[in-house]
Every structure is written in C-alpha cells, then in structure tokens.
N, C-alpha and C positions, 0 to 999 in steps of 0.2 A: 637428610636430620638438620641439615643448617636452615632451608627450605619452610618446615616445620616450625620452627623452633617461633621464627620473624612471623608469622602466621599469627599463630598464640598470642604473642606479644603486642599483636594490632589488632586481635578480637580482643582482649582485654583492655587496652586504650580505647578502645569503640565503644564497650561497656560505661566503662567508669566515664566516660565521655558522655554518656547518655544518663549515667546516674548525678553527674549535675549538672546537666542540663534541666532536666528534671525537678530536682531540687530549688534549682532557681527559679524556674516557672510555680512550682509551688507554694513557695517562701513569696512571690511576687502576690501572686493570689489571697494569701492570707492578710498582705497587709493589706492592703485594696480594701479588701472584707471589714477589715477591723475600724478602717478610715470611713467608710461605711456605717458600721455602726453607732461609732462616734459621733458621727454625722447626725445619722437620724433622731440621736441623743441630746445633738445641741437645737434641733428643732431644723437642720438645714435641709437635711437630704429627707423625699417624701418618703413615707411608710409601702413596706409591698401591697397592701388592699387601696394606694391612692394611684390617682393617672398622674406620672410625672405632666411637669408642662416649662415651658418656657423663665414664668417664673423663678422655679425652684431652680433653676440653668441662672436665672441674675443671682438668686438669693446665697447659691455656691459660689459666684464671681464677686461677688459682694465681701465676703468672708475671706477673699482668698484662697478657696481651695479650689485649686485651675482645675486640678488632675482630676475632681470628685466630677468638677463642672462639665468638663469633658466627657466621661465617661456616663455620665446622666445623658449629657448630650447627644453621644452618640447611642445610646440605646434607645433611648428615644425617637430619634430622628432614620433610625439604621443604616448612618451614613460609618465611616471612616477617619481615621485617626486623626488625616488632614484636613476632613473638611469639619471635624469637631471643634481643631486646633484653628481654624479661619476662624468658627462663629463663635469662640471664644475670643477670641483676641476681636475680632469687632463689639461683642457686649463689652471688654474693656474700655474701649477705648471710648464707647458710650459712653461711661461712667468718669471718664479721664476728662471727658468733653463737661460731660455735669459738673462737675470737681472746678475745673477750671471757669465756670458760669460762676460757681457759689463764690469762688476767690475772688472773681474780677466785680460780682455786683457788692460783695460784704454783707449776704442777706443771704443764710440760705435757700435753698430751692429744695423741693420733693421732687425724691427721684422717684421715677417711672419703675414698674415693677412689669408694668403691663406694656 
C-alpha cells in the first residue's frame, strides 16, 4: 500500500513539473514574439516577407536589442546560440571601436552598416 501511494505522489510531481516547464516555455515564446512585433513597429526588425540581412542585425545591435539581434542572426545563419552570441559580441566591438574613433577625433564618423 505504501509503495502505491509513493508512486502516485511521484506521478503527480512529474505532471506538475511538466506543467511548470511548459508554462515557462510558453511565456518565453510569447515574450520574444511580442518583442519582435514591437521591433517591427519601430522598423528595427525585418518584416516576414523581407529577407533578413546583416544590416538588420547591426541595426538591432545599435538599438541595444541584443537578444533580438541574436535571434535574428541565429535564424538567418542557422547557427546556435553560442555562435550567434560571438557574432553579436563582434558587432558590438565594432560599434565600440567606431564610437571610440569618434570621441578621439572630435568629429562624428559615419557608422557603416554593411
């Protein structure tokens, strides 16, 4: 009898764990899609019918939308999160170098998007 009750509690715990996990995943999916929609309204994220480019990724990095930039880059290049993060970090470093050049010379330089 005790073994049957113990198995029942384990089964309930597994069901609750799965419910919590699926809820967290659904909320994360919803959050990223709402952020994509807002970025599209601002003109930062390409529309569904447009082919995304590296310029779109750089525009997101310039707007400090690093999570969206990583998502777009990973979707565009079919790479994992680690590779996307490395690429975004490289783009951020390029922007930092451009802004350092601007502050040293005292004259604004044009930021290259391509």
